[in-house]
Steps between C-alpha positions, in 0.01 A plus 500: 500500500775745598688420179195585292459832680865597458497388136191707424648812660828457311320458168300817557818688585656363181219622280503841669872561446614317188422642159337233288663336200323423176473129409748395231445209260774268380318464166488876444613450138182300427272755666699828470190704582579428867800733467418763242169637364673569166458129417123553471411412141869433435421195285260716295217254541276385784665292771404378844658301777534411865797417720499345849792521744536300823791607721656306791227235541700318772513806727224637722506818292374367168435765235275452197475747212277497192508734202253501209500730198324575173657719230385608159627716214348771283683533166302811414619696804835317534408436862499212744238465772514266794358405836638285780421369848765424763420297813764453773429293816696391808345202676625551856439872544184501285644798314330556162586741223290537184551754222316570175694680223415659165782557250548707187801491265562693179727385217741746337691371196860623523639340183472182293619286793415667830181608674451707816205435733428739789229383740307586813321287758234598752400264778270458797627283784366361825688354797359312795636345818331288767500737800182359655694248708784741578606499868720784624727495804275709729216251455695215659459455876784268600394472866147378430574335164219692334480726196322834510286547187576878499840656427623847593721515190405820315586356157208444268577197286337459161374152417468614139588811301534601135718731293558626146824428318674650198784353293676564169733316266669505162626238260737496203469192280595351164405162356761320708596727792338717765592739781251633753486733801216537748426689820210388717327677791603845379241658732637303801161400647467471877481129593507531880264273692499749787271800472742765626803373306621595152687215332559585131549205268849510354524550125591186306754544220578234240723482193464198273687399185478197274620357172392192308635346180478194280766248603580419135602862441801452730557123525491225241284261702324261265338299780276793604190608308553816296260699721702432818570822686723610784410786731702691761345751738583711803286694741615739774256613771529741789249594769613690807802323648431181305648416161509197274658401168367206299712351220353224285523307177274251327476288188173462314422206275187454296273412794738497798708761682757455777704753692686604813541831681660631814376761747776720639535769766767722336484787751490305824464724805478236773815328624359150453345564157569258216599614153297216346169448680354227278553290187182453298410236245201531270345337199173454323298393201336687218205362310380725220404832667520367856815505712548331838799574723630361829797608713667418830740723694769333712600730786875529557480695828508349852127535563464128560237277345261734320368282219622754246269692271266356237334679212243389243407715202245468222482748211303519177583711194227537240720568197860388436511679165620826661772413750559272793812533711590167649306307236723291273274484197373852434765596242397216272162672456641808325 
């Protein structure tokens, strides 16, 4: 009983003092809309998808995250439109975060090879926390072993609150390469669960780059199908005092793709921080317009037995005749 009380108080203190971090997906290259609104309508057709992330299932603090999106493209206005829903849940603390976003991106043709896509994103988010069973220190009567139902703590905790969010991004892309920048939470919304506190959400910065090519253009490999592609990508993220760099590569056959990436902490500020925090393996299948992906992150830190991180993704692209990064067979349709 005492452990539960102390644990609850510590968790509440944690959420009052620590500035929250955005959830990050290992398969960001499959669902890049999670990072940058400029990817809305990027494929210049209609596309939809969902990705599920389960983090540290063997710990008491299990975290589940789901992200679903729908994007479409207007050739007449050279614009991409999109909508998304993000749901983030922690099982032990009963913390829930849900956000709805609307995206708009505009395509500017720079030359015969490169396009520029500025974008904006507006969102509405809600956060909730189970304060109904919260027990503070002044409610505990050690002598009698009873708990007073009334606390003298002046803080007014919110079980649920909402906020508006604003983000922006840009993307430079050709037929085989891309480079994007994004900045989320530009308005720094207040996410404090305590009424009299002001806890602005740190801005989230990301810079992503990628390049894909036909293997036969560089290597004389007769055992691979002509459409076989190789992709390399990198993504740097920073939010408050936290930073992360993902480096990855993958090979894509006609209906199968396999890859590996590593998550790094390049600007470690803690003495016991690890440069490499995890090594991640992923793969998947593609059947016509449908793509299924699965990944598992192996933690390299000394956190103990966490169970790693699992992700499942499912995406659908309505037309391959325009473009499809990460799809091995789209060039054959030109």
